[in-house]
Structures are given as C-alpha cells and as structure tokens.
SEKOL-789464 format. One record per residue: x, y, z of N, C-alpha, C, O in turn; residue in one letter. Coordinates in nm, 3 decimals, always signed. Layout:
N
     n.u     n.v     n.w    ca.u    ca.v    ca.w     c.u     c.v     c.w     o.u     o.v     o.w residuo
       X       Y       Z       X       Y       Z       X       Y       Z       X       Y       Z       a
...
This chain:
159
     n.u     n.v     n.w    ca.u    ca.v    ca.w     c.u     c.v     c.w     o.u     o.v     o.w residuo
  +0.082  -0.118  +0.000  +0.000  +0.000  +0.000  +0.087  +0.125  +0.000  +0.054  +0.225  -0.064       m
  +0.197  +0.119  +0.071  +0.288  +0.232  +0.078  +0.347  +0.260  -0.059  +0.370  +0.376  -0.095       m
  +0.373  +0.155  -0.136  +0.432  +0.173  -0.269  +0.337  +0.247  -0.361  +0.381  +0.328  -0.442       r
  +0.209  +0.220  -0.351  +0.110  +0.285  -0.437  +0.103  +0.433  -0.404  +0.094  +0.516  -0.494       v
  +0.107  +0.468  -0.276  +0.101  +0.607  -0.234  +0.225  +0.682  -0.281  +0.215  +0.794  -0.332       t
  +0.341  +0.621  -0.265  +0.465  +0.686  -0.312  +0.461  +0.705  -0.463  +0.496  +0.811  -0.514       q
  +0.418  +0.603  -0.531  +0.412  +0.611  -0.677  +0.313  +0.719  -0.720  +0.340  +0.793  -0.815       r
  +0.200  +0.730  -0.651  +0.099  +0.832  -0.684  +0.154  +0.972  -0.658  +0.134  +1.063  -0.738       s
  +0.223  +0.987  -0.544  +0.281  +1.118  -0.513  +0.388  +1.157  -0.615  +0.393  +1.272  -0.659       l
  +0.472  +1.062  -0.651  +0.576  +1.090  -0.751  +0.514  +1.127  -0.885  +0.560  +1.219  -0.952       l
  +0.411  +1.056  -0.923  +0.343  +1.085  -1.050  +0.280  +1.223  -1.047  +0.290  +1.299  -1.143       s
  +0.214  +1.255  -0.936  +0.150  +1.386  -0.923  +0.255  +1.497  -0.926  +0.234  +1.599  -0.991       a
  +0.367  +1.477  -0.858  +0.475  +1.576  -0.857  +0.534  +1.596  -0.996  +0.561  +1.708  -1.038       g
  +0.552  +1.487  -1.067  +0.606  +1.494  -1.202  +0.510  +1.571  -1.294  +0.554  +1.652  -1.376       f
  +0.382  +1.545  -1.280  +0.281  +1.615  -1.360  +0.282  +1.765  -1.329  +0.270  +1.847  -1.420       c
  +0.297  +1.801  -1.202  +0.303  +1.942  -1.165  +0.426  +2.010  -1.226  +0.417  +2.124  -1.274       l
  +0.538  +1.941  -1.226  +0.660  +1.998  -1.285  +0.641  +2.018  -1.435  +0.682  +2.121  -1.489       m
  +0.582  +1.923  -1.502  +0.558  +1.937  -1.645  +0.462  +2.053  -1.674  +0.481  +2.128  -1.769       l
  +0.360  +2.066  -1.593  +0.263  +2.174  -1.612  +0.330  +2.310  -1.592  +0.299  +2.405  -1.664       a
  +0.421  +2.320  -1.497  +0.491  +2.445  -1.471  +0.580  +2.483  -1.589  +0.597  +2.601  -1.619       a
  +0.637  +2.385  -1.655  +0.724  +2.411  -1.770  +0.645  +2.456  -1.892  +0.701  +2.516  -1.983       c
  +0.520  +2.429  -1.896  +0.439  +2.461  -2.013  +0.374  +2.597  -2.003  +0.265  +2.616  -2.057       g
  +0.435  +2.693  -1.935  +0.380  +2.828  -1.922  +0.370  +2.897  -2.057  +0.389  +2.836  -2.162       g
  +0.340  +3.023  -2.053  +0.325  +3.100  -2.175  +0.456  +3.101  -2.254  +0.565  +3.117  -2.198       k
  +0.442  +3.086  -2.384  +0.559  +3.095  -2.471  +0.596  +3.242  -2.485  +0.509  +3.330  -2.482       a
  +0.723  +3.268  -2.500  +0.769  +3.406  -2.520  +0.721  +3.456  -2.655  +0.724  +3.384  -2.755       l
  +0.676  +3.578  -2.658  +0.631  +3.638  -2.784  +0.753  +3.661  -2.873  +0.859  +3.699  -2.824       a
  +0.738  +3.638  -3.003  +0.852  +3.663  -3.092  +0.881  +3.813  -3.096  +0.791  +3.895  -3.077       p
  +1.006  +3.850  -3.122  +1.038  +3.992  -3.129  +0.965  +4.056  -3.248  +0.935  +3.987  -3.346       p
  +0.937  +4.185  -3.240  +0.869  +4.250  -3.353  +0.960  +4.251  -3.475  +1.083  +4.245  -3.462       p
  +0.902  +4.258  -3.595  +0.987  +4.264  -3.714  +1.069  +4.393  -3.713  +1.030  +4.492  -3.651       p
  +1.182  +4.393  -3.782  +1.266  +4.513  -3.784  +1.202  +4.625  -3.865  +1.115  +4.602  -3.949       p
  +1.245  +4.746  -3.838  +1.204  +4.863  -3.916  +1.307  +4.881  -4.027  +1.426  +4.897  -4.000       t
  +1.261  +4.878  -4.150  +1.351  +4.892  -4.265  +1.292  +4.994  -4.361  +1.172  +4.994  -4.388       i
  +1.378  +5.082  -4.413  +1.336  +5.179  -4.514  +1.418  +5.153  -4.639  +1.541  +5.158  -4.637       v
  +1.349  +5.125  -4.749  +1.416  +5.104  -4.878  +1.392  +5.227  -4.963  +1.278  +5.271  -4.981       q
  +1.500  +5.283  -5.016  +1.490  +5.404  -5.097  +1.535  +5.378  -5.239  +1.637  +5.312  -5.263       l
  +1.460  +5.430  -5.334  +1.501  +5.436  -5.474  +1.508  +5.585  -5.506  +1.406  +5.653  -5.515       a
  +1.630  +5.634  -5.524  +1.653  +5.778  -5.542  +1.694  +5.802  -5.686  +1.786  +5.738  -5.736       v
  +1.627  +5.895  -5.753  +1.661  +5.924  -5.892  +1.664  +6.075  -5.915  +1.587  +6.150  -5.857       s
  +1.755  +6.115  -6.003  +1.766  +6.256  -6.043  +1.716  +6.269  -6.186  +1.754  +6.191  -6.273       a
  +1.633  +6.367  -6.209  +1.578  +6.397  -6.341  +1.691  +6.438  -6.435  +1.794  +6.488  -6.390       d
  +1.673  +6.417  -6.564  +1.775  +6.455  -6.662  +1.798  +6.606  -6.666  +1.906  +6.650  -6.706       a
  +1.699  +6.685  -6.625  +1.714  +6.830  -6.627  +1.733  +6.892  -6.490  +1.704  +7.009  -6.469       g
  +1.783  +6.813  -6.395  +1.794  +6.856  -6.256  +1.890  +6.974  -6.238  +1.993  +6.982  -6.305       v
  +1.855  +7.063  -6.146  +1.945  +7.167  -6.096  +2.011  +7.250  -6.207  +2.134  +7.254  -6.214       n
  +1.934  +7.314  -6.293  +1.994  +7.385  -6.407  +2.080  +7.504  -6.364  +2.050  +7.575  -6.268       p
  +2.189  +7.523  -6.439  +2.276  +7.639  -6.414  +2.218  +7.761  -6.487  +2.107  +7.756  -6.539       d
  +2.294  +7.871  -6.490  +2.246  +7.996  -6.550  +2.216  +7.980  -6.700  +2.136  +8.056  -6.755       a
  +2.279  +7.884  -6.764  +2.256  +7.861  -6.908  +2.153  +7.750  -6.932  +2.131  +7.709  -7.046       k
  +2.091  +7.701  -6.823  +1.988  +7.599  -6.838  +2.040  +7.456  -6.845  +1.962  +7.364  -6.867       g
  +2.170  +7.437  -6.828  +2.227  +7.302  -6.833  +2.210  +7.233  -6.698  +2.230  +7.294  -6.593       r
  +2.172  +7.107  -6.702  +2.156  +7.029  -6.579  +2.291  +7.009  -6.511  +2.393  +6.992  -6.578       a
  +2.291  +7.012  -6.377  +2.415  +6.994  -6.301  +2.391  +6.896  -6.186  +2.277  +6.876  -6.145       t
  +2.498  +6.835  -6.134  +2.484  +6.740  -6.022  +2.427  +6.807  -5.897  +2.436  +6.929  -5.879       p
  +2.369  +6.725  -5.811  +2.317  +6.772  -5.683  +2.364  +6.679  -5.572  +2.385  +6.560  -5.592       v
  +2.381  +6.737  -5.454  +2.408  +6.659  -5.333  +2.273  +6.630  -5.269  +2.192  +6.720  -5.248       v
  +2.250  +6.503  -5.237  +2.126  +6.460  -5.173  +2.163  +6.397  -5.040  +2.249  +6.308  -5.033       v
  +2.100  +6.443  -4.934  +2.119  +6.384  -4.801  +1.987  +6.327  -4.754  +1.882  +6.390  -4.770       r
  +1.993  +6.209  -4.697  +1.873  +6.158  -4.631  +1.905  +6.132  -4.485  +2.010  +6.078  -4.449       y
  +1.810  +6.174  -4.405  +1.823  +6.170  -4.260  +1.714  +6.081  -4.201  +1.599  +6.087  -4.244       y
  +1.751  +6.001  -4.104  +1.652  +5.935  -4.019  +1.643  +6.021  -3.894  +1.745  +6.052  -3.831       l
  +1.522  +6.058  -3.858  +1.500  +6.156  -3.753  +1.410  +6.102  -3.643  +1.312  +6.032  -3.670       l
  +1.443  +6.135  -3.520  +1.357  +6.100  -3.408  +1.235  +6.191  -3.402  +1.132  +6.155  -3.345       g
  +1.248  +6.309  -3.462  +1.141  +6.408  -3.463  +1.164  +6.495  -3.586  +1.274  +6.547  -3.605       n
  +1.064  +6.511  -3.670  +1.080  +6.587  -3.794  +1.080  +6.738  -3.772  +1.120  +6.812  -3.862       a
  +1.036  +6.785  -3.657  +1.022  +6.928  -3.631  +1.145  +7.011  -3.661  +1.136  +7.107  -3.738       g
  +1.262  +6.981  -3.603  +1.381  +7.061  -3.630  +1.422  +7.060  -3.778  +1.470  +7.160  -3.830       p
  +1.403  +6.948  -3.846  +1.435  +6.939  -3.988  +1.343  +7.032  -4.068  +1.389  +7.104  -4.158       f
  +1.215  +7.029  -4.036  +1.118  +7.113  -4.107  +1.136  +7.262  -4.075  +1.101  +7.347  -4.157       e
  +1.189  +7.293  -3.958  +1.206  +7.433  -3.917  +1.338  +7.494  -3.963  +1.350  +7.616  -3.970       a
  +1.437  +7.411  -3.994  +1.571  +7.462  -4.028  +1.571  +7.529  -4.165  +1.497  +7.488  -4.256       a
  +1.654  +7.632  -4.180  +1.669  +7.694  -4.311  +1.774  +7.616  -4.391  +1.846  +7.533  -4.337       d
  +1.780  +7.645  -4.521  +1.867  +7.572  -4.613  +2.012  +7.570  -4.565  +2.074  +7.463  -4.558       f
  +2.066  +7.687  -4.534  +2.208  +7.694  -4.501  +2.240  +7.632  -4.365  +2.351  +7.583  -4.346       f
  +2.146  +7.634  -4.272  +2.168  +7.565  -4.144  +2.186  +7.415  -4.167  +2.272  +7.353  -4.105       s
  +2.106  +7.358  -4.256  +2.120  +7.215  -4.286  +2.244  +7.188  -4.371  +2.317  +7.092  -4.347       l
  +2.268  +7.274  -4.470  +2.380  +7.252  -4.560  +2.514  +7.264  -4.488  +2.603  +7.181  -4.508       f
  +2.529  +7.367  -4.405  +2.657  +7.393  -4.340  +2.671  +7.331  -4.201  +2.783  +7.309  -4.156       d
  +2.561  +7.304  -4.133  +2.571  +7.256  -3.995  +2.453  +7.172  -3.953  +2.383  +7.203  -3.856       g
  +2.431  +7.064  -4.027  +2.312  +6.983  -3.997  +2.316  +6.922  -3.857  +2.211  +6.908  -3.793       d
  +2.434  +6.885  -3.808  +2.442  +6.827  -3.673  +2.394  +6.926  -3.568  +2.322  +6.890  -3.474       e
  +2.433  +7.051  -3.583  +2.391  +7.154  -3.488  +2.241  +7.184  -3.505  +2.169  +7.196  -3.406       k
  +2.196  +7.195  -3.629  +2.056  +7.229  -3.655  +1.960  +7.119  -3.609  +1.851  +7.148  -3.559       a
  +2.001  +6.994  -3.626  +1.911  +6.883  -3.593  +1.934  +6.827  -3.454  +1.843  +6.768  -3.395       l
  +2.053  +6.844  -3.401  +2.082  +6.797  -3.265  +2.055  +6.649  -3.247  +2.083  +6.568  -3.335       g
  +1.999  +6.615  -3.133  +1.975  +6.475  -3.097  +1.864  +6.411  -3.180  +1.847  +6.289  -3.174       a
  +1.789  +6.490  -3.256  +1.683  +6.430  -3.338  +1.740  +6.357  -3.459  +1.671  +6.274  -3.519       t
  +1.867  +6.385  -3.496  +1.929  +6.317  -3.609  +1.977  +6.179  -3.564  +2.073  +6.168  -3.488       m
  +1.911  +6.076  -3.611  +1.947  +5.938  -3.578  +2.060  +5.891  -3.670  +2.156  +5.830  -3.624       v
  +2.049  +5.921  -3.800  +2.155  +5.887  -3.895  +2.144  +5.977  -4.017  +2.044  +6.045  -4.039       s
  +2.252  +5.976  -4.097  +2.261  +6.063  -4.215  +2.341  +5.992  -4.322  +2.445  +5.932  -4.294       r
  +2.293  +5.999  -4.445  +2.368  +5.948  -4.560  +2.368  +6.056  -4.666  +2.274  +6.136  -4.676       e
  +2.474  +6.058  -4.747  +2.486  +6.160  -4.851  +2.533  +6.097  -4.980  +2.623  +6.012  -4.980       e
  +2.472  +6.138  -5.091  +2.514  +6.094  -5.224  +2.514  +6.215  -5.316  +2.440  +6.311  -5.294       v
  +2.597  +6.209  -5.418  +2.595  +6.310  -5.524  +2.538  +6.243  -5.648  +2.588  +6.140  -5.693       t
  +2.434  +6.303  -5.702  +2.369  +6.248  -5.821  +2.391  +6.340  -5.940  +2.370  +6.461  -5.932       l
  +2.434  +6.282  -6.050  +2.443  +6.356  -6.176  +2.306  +6.349  -6.244  +2.226  +6.261  -6.211       r
  +2.279  +6.437  -6.335  +2.151  +6.432  -6.406  +2.128  +6.293  -6.466  +2.214  +6.237  -6.534       p
  +2.010  +6.237  -6.440  +1.974  +6.105  -6.490  +2.020  +5.989  -6.405  +1.981  +5.875  -6.432       g
  +2.100  +6.013  -6.302  +2.149  +5.905  -6.214  +2.038  +5.853  -6.124  +1.937  +5.920  -6.099       d
  +2.059  +5.731  -6.075  +1.971  +5.676  -5.971  +2.053  +5.584  -5.882  +2.149  +5.521  -5.927       s
  +2.015  +5.578  -5.757  +2.078  +5.491  -5.659  +1.969  +5.431  -5.571  +1.857  +5.482  -5.564       v
  +2.004  +5.323  -5.506  +1.911  +5.267  -5.407  +1.985  +5.250  -5.276  +2.108  +5.236  -5.273       s
  +1.910  +5.252  -5.170  +1.969  +5.240  -5.037  +1.871  +5.167  -4.948  +1.749  +5.179  -4.962       s
  +1.925  +5.091  -4.856  +1.844  +5.019  -4.758  +1.888  +5.066  -4.621  +2.002  +5.045  -4.580       r
  +1.797  +5.130  -4.551  +1.827  +5.184  -4.419  +1.759  +5.098  -4.315  +1.641  +5.066  -4.327       l
  +1.833  +5.060  -4.213  +1.776  +4.985  -4.101  +1.784  +5.075  -3.979  +1.878  +5.068  -3.900       a
  +1.683  +5.161  -3.963  +1.690  +5.259  -3.855  +1.675  +5.198  -3.718  +1.620  +5.089  -3.702       p
  +1.725  +5.270  -3.620  +1.701  +5.232  -3.482  +1.557  +5.266  -3.447  +1.493  +5.343  -3.517       m
  +1.508  +5.209  -3.341  +1.368  +5.227  -3.303  +1.330  +5.373  -3.285  +1.213  +5.409  -3.303       q
  +1.427  +5.459  -3.250  +1.390  +5.598  -3.225  +1.365  +5.678  -3.354  +1.319  +5.792  -3.346       e
  +1.393  +5.621  -3.470  +1.367  +5.692  -3.597  +1.218  +5.695  -3.625  +1.153  +5.590  -3.636       a
  +1.163  +5.814  -3.638  +1.020  +5.833  -3.662  +0.991  +5.896  -3.797  +0.877  +5.892  -3.844       k
  +1.094  +5.954  -3.862  +1.072  +6.023  -3.989  +1.195  +6.011  -4.078  +1.307  +5.992  -4.031       a
  +1.171  +6.022  -4.208  +1.277  +6.027  -4.309  +1.273  +6.167  -4.368  +1.170  +6.211  -4.419       l
  +1.385  +6.237  -4.362  +1.395  +6.369  -4.422  +1.494  +6.365  -4.536  +1.602  +6.306  -4.523       g
  +1.460  +6.426  -4.649  +1.550  +6.433  -4.764  +1.579  +6.580  -4.793  +1.488  +6.662  -4.803       v
  +1.708  +6.610  -4.805  +1.757  +6.746  -4.832  +1.834  +6.742  -4.963  +1.917  +6.653  -4.984       f
  +1.807  +6.837  -5.052  +1.878  +6.845  -5.179  +1.944  +6.983  -5.189  +1.878  +7.085  -5.172       v
  +2.073  +6.983  -5.217  +2.149  +7.108  -5.228  +2.138  +7.162  -5.371  +2.230  +7.149  -5.451       a
  +2.024  +7.223  -5.400  +2.004  +7.286  -5.530  +2.087  +7.414  -5.538  +2.122  +7.473  -5.437       f
  +2.119  +7.455  -5.663  +2.198  +7.577  -5.685  +2.129  +7.701  -5.631  +2.194  +7.790  -5.577       r
  +1.997  +7.708  -5.644  +1.923  +7.826  -5.600  +1.814  +7.783  -5.501  +1.701  +7.756  -5.542       d
  +1.847  +7.777  -5.373  +1.749  +7.728  -5.276  +1.625  +7.816  -5.263  +1.521  +7.770  -5.217       p
  +1.635  +7.943  -5.304  +1.520  +8.033  -5.294  +1.413  +8.005  -5.399  +1.299  +8.050  -5.385       n
  +1.449  +7.933  -5.503  +1.353  +7.904  -5.611  +1.324  +7.755  -5.623  +1.275  +7.709  -5.727       k
  +1.354  +7.680  -5.519  +1.335  +7.535  -5.525  +1.269  +7.484  -5.398  +1.269  +7.550  -5.294       t
  +1.213  +7.367  -5.409  +1.163  +7.296  -5.291  +1.272  +7.194  -5.257  +1.278  +7.087  -5.318       q
  +1.356  +7.227  -5.162  +1.478  +7.152  -5.136  +1.467  +7.049  -5.025  +1.566  +6.983  -4.993       w
  +1.351  +7.034  -4.966  +1.337  +6.934  -4.859  +1.202  +6.864  -4.869  +1.104  +6.920  -4.919       r
  +1.201  +6.740  -4.820  +1.076  +6.663  -4.810  +1.090  +6.571  -4.690  +1.201  +6.532  -4.652       a
  +0.977  +6.538  -4.629  +0.980  +6.452  -4.510  +0.857  +6.361  -4.510  +0.748  +6.402  -4.550       v
  +0.877  +6.238  -4.465  +0.768  +6.140  -4.451  +0.789  +6.062  -4.322  +0.901  +6.055  -4.272       v
  +0.682  +6.004  -4.267  +0.697  +5.922  -4.146  +0.764  +5.789  -4.178  +0.758  +5.740  -4.291       p
  +0.827  +5.731  -4.077  +0.886  +5.597  -4.087  +0.803  +5.505  -3.999  +0.814  +5.512  -3.876       v
  +0.721  +5.418  -4.059  +0.642  +5.325  -3.978  +0.733  +5.225  -3.906  +0.828  +5.173  -3.965       p
  +0.704  +5.200  -3.781  +0.786  +5.108  -3.700  +0.752  +4.963  -3.733  +0.639  +4.930  -3.769       a
  +0.852  +4.878  -3.721  +0.838  +4.733  -3.728  +0.782  +4.682  -3.860  +0.705  +4.586  -3.862       n
  +0.822  +4.745  -3.969  +0.784  +4.695  -4.100  +0.881  +4.749  -4.204  +0.957  +4.842  -4.176       k
  +0.880  +4.691  -4.322  +0.961  +4.740  -4.432  +0.877  +4.836  -4.515  +0.766  +4.803  -4.557       t
  +0.931  +4.955  -4.537  +0.861  +5.057  -4.614  +0.952  +5.101  -4.728  +1.070  +5.130  -4.707       t
  +0.897  +5.105  -4.849  +0.974  +5.146  -4.966  +0.925  +5.283  -5.013  +0.805  +5.306  -5.027       a
  +1.021  +5.372  -5.038  +0.990  +5.505  -5.087  +1.068  +5.533  -5.215  +1.180  +5.484  -5.233       y
  +1.007  +5.612  -5.303  +1.074  +5.662  -5.423  +1.102  +5.810  -5.399  +1.011  +5.889  -5.376       k
  +1.229  +5.846  -5.404  +1.271  +5.985  -5.389  +1.305  +6.037  -5.529  +1.397  +5.987  -5.594       v
  +1.230  +6.136  -5.574  +1.250  +6.193  -5.707  +1.308  +6.333  -5.693  +1.245  +6.423  -5.636       s
  +1.429  +6.350  -5.746  +1.492  +6.482  -5.747  +1.467  +6.539  -5.887  +1.531  +6.500  -5.984       v
  +1.373  +6.630  -5.893  +1.330  +6.686  -6.021  +1.407  +6.815  -6.050  +1.500  +6.849  -5.977       l
  +1.370  +6.883  -6.153  +1.439  +7.005  -6.194  +1.459  +7.102  -6.078  +1.569  +7.154  -6.059       r
  +1.352  +7.126  -6.002  +1.359  +7.228  -5.896  +1.289  +7.186  -5.768  +1.251  +7.272  -5.687       d
  +1.271  +7.057  -5.747  +1.205  +7.012  -5.624  +1.238  +6.865  -5.598  +1.284  +6.792  -5.686       r
  +1.213  +6.826  -5.475  +1.230  +6.686  -5.436  +1.096  +6.636  -5.384  +1.024  +6.707  -5.314       v
  +1.063  +6.512  -5.419  +0.940  +6.450  -5.369  +0.972  +6.312  -5.315  +1.065  +6.246  -5.360       t
  +0.892  +6.269  -5.219  +0.901  +6.133  -5.164  +0.762  +6.073  -5.177  +0.664  +6.128  -5.127       i
  +0.754  +5.959  -5.245  +0.626  +5.891  -5.261  +0.644  +5.743  -5.227  +0.754  +5.690  -5.238       t
  +0.537  +5.677  -5.185  +0.547  +5.532  -5.161  +0.586  +5.462  -5.290  +0.532  +5.492  -5.397       p
  +0.679  +5.369  -5.281  +0.721  +5.293  -5.398  +0.620  +5.182  -5.424  +0.563  +5.126  -5.331       a
  +0.597  +5.151  -5.551  +0.501  +5.044  -5.582  +0.551  +4.908  -5.538  +0.482  +4.808  -5.557       p
C-alpha cells in the first residue's frame, strides 16, 4: 500500500513539474524597421544659368522628430546639420547624383527613428523645394521613391 502512495505522489509531482514548464511561450520579437529608398535625379535637374543640368548633393536623414528638420533653413542644414538637428538626427547618408542618375539604399533605422527627411542642395534654394519629409512606420519594411526633379524633391510610396 505504501508503494502505491509513493508512486501516486511521484506521478503527481512529475505532472506538476511538467505543467509548470508549459507556461506561456515568449512572444517573438517584432519585425525590424527597414526603409528602402530608390533615389533618382531627373535629366534636367538643378539647371545652371545657361539651363544646363548639373549634379546635386542629396542627403537623407533618419529623424527622431521631424520638427527641427522642417524648421531649419537651407544653409543651417547645408553647413551645420548636426547643430541644426541635434539629438533628433538618428543617422545621415549623402550621395551626389548627376543628371539622370539613380541609386538605391536600404536603411535599417534604430527604433527611435520616426521620420525620413531628404535634403537636396540645389543651386538656388530660394527658387526650389529643397526638402521633403515622410513618417517611418515602425516594425515593417517601407519602400519610398525619392525623385529629385528640376527644382524640387518629392518622396512617394514605392510600388
């Protein structure tokens, strides 16, 4: 009789241990935040005084907050973007595009990146739209097309 009781207690204890091990499974980590860019310069981009297209410098910024980027003037960003953007600048990349050029880039921002800002150093910033900004959705891959046109930059969702 004692053997049956011991065996029952051992079985019950073993079952309790197994039940304790079967707790909630850990949730999988969220997917990464990825921004894919297709950047292209129009054939007639950034015309000089004679109307000839010229290269442009394009910078893209991952920002924790778009406010300082949207508030900064052209020369503050061109000459001192670190000072103008401060801690809101998560990362920065720069490329020079000749007329008709295109490049692609894959950005894997840190979680604090909330916006993508694009700055284009046009020859005449007073007659151009030299900046554009869009939100960066968290935990998903987002593709954008950045078009550097004759006198403006646009960011649109890529197909």
